[in-house]
N, C-alpha and C positions, 0 to 999 in steps of 0.2 A: 502424501499428497494433501497438504493442508489447505491449498487454494488461496493462500495469502497473497502471493504475487499476482495471480490472475485476477483478483478482485480488488486490488488496491485502488485502481482508477475509479470504479463505481463507489468505493468507500469515500474517496476524496470528494466526488460529486455530492454524495449524500451529506458529508460534513458541511460543505458549503451551503447546501439547501437548509440544513438544520440551523446554521449560523444566521442565514438570512431571516428565517422564521423567528429565531431568538431575538435578534435585533429589533425586528418589527414589533414583536409582542411586548418587549420591555418598554419601548416608546409609547405604544398604544395603551398599555396598562396604566402608565402614569397619566396620560391624557384623559382616559376614561374615568379614572378615579377623581381627578380634579373636576371634570365636567359633571360627574355624578353628584359630587358634593355641592357644587354651585347650583345645580338644578334640583337637588334633593330627589333625584330620579332613581327609583329602585331598579329599573331595567338597565340603566347605564352602569350602576354599581355592580349589577350581576355580570355585565359584560367586562367590567374591570377585573372581577374575580376570575372570570374565564380566561382573560389574557395573562393574569398572574399564574394561573395553573398551567397554561400552555408554556410560559417561560420556564417554569420549573421543570416541566416535562422535557423541554429541549435540552436542558442541562443533563438530565438523565440519559437522553439519547446520545449526546456527545460522549458521555462516559461509556456507554455501551459500545460505540464504534471503536474506542481505544482499547478497552479491556477485552473485548471478544477476540481480538487478533493476537493475543499472547500465545506463544508456543506451548505445546504440551509439556508437562513436567511429571515428576514422580507422584505428586499428590493428585494431579489431574491428567491422567494418561491419555484421555480423549480430548484434551484441549479445553479452551475456555469459550467455545462458540456459543454455548447456551447463556452466557452473560448477556447477549443481545436480547434474548427473550425475557430474562429477569428484569432488566431495566425497562423494557417496554411494558411489563406488568406493573412496575412502579408508576410509570407514566399514566397508565389506565386508572390506577388508584387515585393519582393526583387529579385527573380530570373529574372523577366521580366525587371526591371529597371537596376539593377546593373550588371546582367549577359547578358541578351539578347540585350538590347539597346547599352550597351558599346561595345559588340562584333561587332555589325553592324557598329557602329561609327569607330572602329579601322579598319575594312575592308575598309570603304569608305576613311579614311585618307591614308591608304596604297596605294590605287589606285590613289589617288590625288597627293600624295607627293613622292611615292616610298619608298624604305627602303634600308638602307646601308647593304651591304653584308659583314659579318665578319665571316669567316670560324670557327675560334676558338670559337666565341660566339655561333654559331649555333650548334657546337658539344656539348657545355655545355648545350644549350637549349634542345637538344635531350636527353641528359642524365637526365636532370630534368624531362622531360616528361616520360622517362622510369620509374624513381622512382615514379612519380605521378601515373602512370598506375598501378603499384604494390600496392601502398597505397590505391588508390580509389577502386581497385579490391578487396582488403582485406576487406575494409569497406562494399562494396556491398555484398560480400559473408556473412558477419556477419548479415546484414539486411535481406537478403534472407533466411538465416538459421533460424533466429527468426520468420520470416513470416511463414515458413513451420511448425515450432514447434507449432505455435499458430493457425494453421488451414488453411494454404495456402492462397488462394485469399480472403477468408472471413476475415483474420486478417488484410488485407490492408484497411478495413474500418476505422482503426485507422489512422487519418490524419498525426500524427507524423511519424509513421512507413512508411506509404505510401510516404510521402515526402522524407524521407531518401533514400528509394529504388529508387524513381524517380531521385533524385539528383545524387546518386552514379552511377546509370546506365547511366545517361546523361553525367556525368563526364568521365566515361570510354570511351564512344563514342567520347566525345569532345577531349580528349587527343589524341585519334587515329587520328581524323581529323586534329588536330594541327600538329602532327608529319608528316602526309602525306603532308600537305601544306608546311612545312619547308623543307622537303626532296626535293620536286619538285622545290621549289624556289632555293635551293642550286644547283640542277642539271641543271636547265634551265636558271637560272638567271632572271626569270620572277616573279615579285612580285604578279602578278595576282593570282597565285596558293595559296599563303598564304592569300591574301585578300579573296579569295573564301572560304578558310577554316574558316576564321573569320565570313563571312556571314553565312556559314553553321552552325557554333557553335551558332551564334546569333539566327538563325531561329529555331534551335533545342530547345534552352532555352525558346524562346517565346512560342513555341508549348507546352512544358511541363508546363510552368507557366499558360497558358490559361486553360489547363485541370485541374490542381490543384486548380486554382482559381474558376473555375466553380463548382467543387465539393464542395468547402468550401462555396460558395455562396448558393448553394442549401440547405446545412445543416443549414446555418445561418438563412435563411428566413423561415424555418419550413418544412423540408423534412419528409415525412411519413416513417414509418418502411418498411422493405422489404415486398413484397407481401406474402411470406410464413408465416411471423409472423402475418400479418393482417388476413390471412385466418385461421390461427390457433386460433386467438382470436375470430373471428366470429364463428368458429365451436364450441369452448368451450361455448360461450354464447348460441348458438342454442341448445346445448345439455342439458342445464339446464331445468329441468322439469317445473319450474315456468314461463319460458319465452315462450310466444306464437310466437313471431317473433322478429327478429333484424331489425329495420327499418333503422338505419344508424350507421356507425362505422367510427370514425376518430382517426388517430394516428399521433403523431409528435415526432420526436427524440428531446430529451432535453439534450442529452449528448452522449458520445461514446457508453454506454451500458444501457441507460435509455430512457424511452419513456412515453409520456402522452397518455392515452387511454380514449376516450369519446364515449359512445354508447347510442343510443336512442332505447329503447326496449319496446315492448308491453308484459305485463304479462297476464297469463291466468285469466279469470274472477273469481270472488268470493273471492279474497284475501283482508282482511281488512288492515288498515293502519299499525298496529303493525306487522302483518305478512309480509307485503311488506318491511318494514324496515329490518327485520331479513333476508329476502331473499336477499336484496341488499347487505348487509354486507357479507353474505356468498359467494355470487357470486364474489365480489371484492377480497375476500381472496383466492378463488379458482383460479382466473385469476393471482393474484400475485404469487401464488405457482407454477403454470404451465408455466408462461411466465416470464422469469427473467427480461426482459426489461421493464415490466409494473410497472413503479415506481409510477405514479399518475393515478388513475382510477376514472372516473366519469360516473355515470349512470343517464340517464334521462328516467323516467317512464312516458309513454305517454297515457296509457289507463285509467287513473283514473281521476275523476273530478278535475278541476283546483284548487278549494279551498283546497281539500284534499292533492293534490300534493304540494301546497305551505306550508302546515303545517307539512309535513313529512320530516325528515332529510334525508330520503333515496333518495330524488331527488337532494340533494346537493352532491358536490364532496367530496371524502374521499381518503386519501392516501392509496395506495395498501398495503394490509397486515394488515389493522387496524381491 
């Protein structure tokens, strides 16, 4: 039960959303860079770095959508689902280094060296920011609309969609901060306002990168399924007439919509080896049918003699639905 076919449509929608964001960011990055150089604006140059970082991140996300759907093989028997989390971690690093750190650097440079005031350049820069606000806003609306169609907050477990929403939301706020800093600089002649905008943009990007990176890290090192899914699995096992008790239950996400399930159970007394094997197979099939995430299911039967347990295939792992 790889979940590939059942989730191909959401993946196609996510790919379109990422492509929309990539196109917008590439055009906006070029416009911001030109406007920032014309206006000698540190805030606008910080926003250009932000858009470049976002563009690179969208390339990472496109790679994750393609690579994470590869089927399992001998080298990766649990599939490539965690590729999605790896590439989202790289995206978080890109936001931190190329966006956050560069913005802080630009703010520090502006305070140290000042900035030339060019009214015509600043007007052009503000026009660029206005266009960027509209483009980033449109991309954000597309991502939020998709998230709502796919179940609201629960759809944001997809790291690609979550990253696009975070990037576009941050971009809209960052453009606003840059515009405020530029206007205050023009009115007062104090570069500190623009430098402060650069610092604020950098801090915002570092904050977003930290949270995206932390979520990707948790998923890469072996995050369990959500408590509701784990409780459902435990309840399904406990309801089986042949199971006397569920001694332990372990789950681990192996991809966006797949999970490994391992349970240690005690069976009711009086079942022979052949019967135990039949019961184990039926229980695994039942779990696979009722819990779509249960891709790999392993049962450990603990109440039988050790020699008998070693001889029976029921104590070994079996792919869900077998």
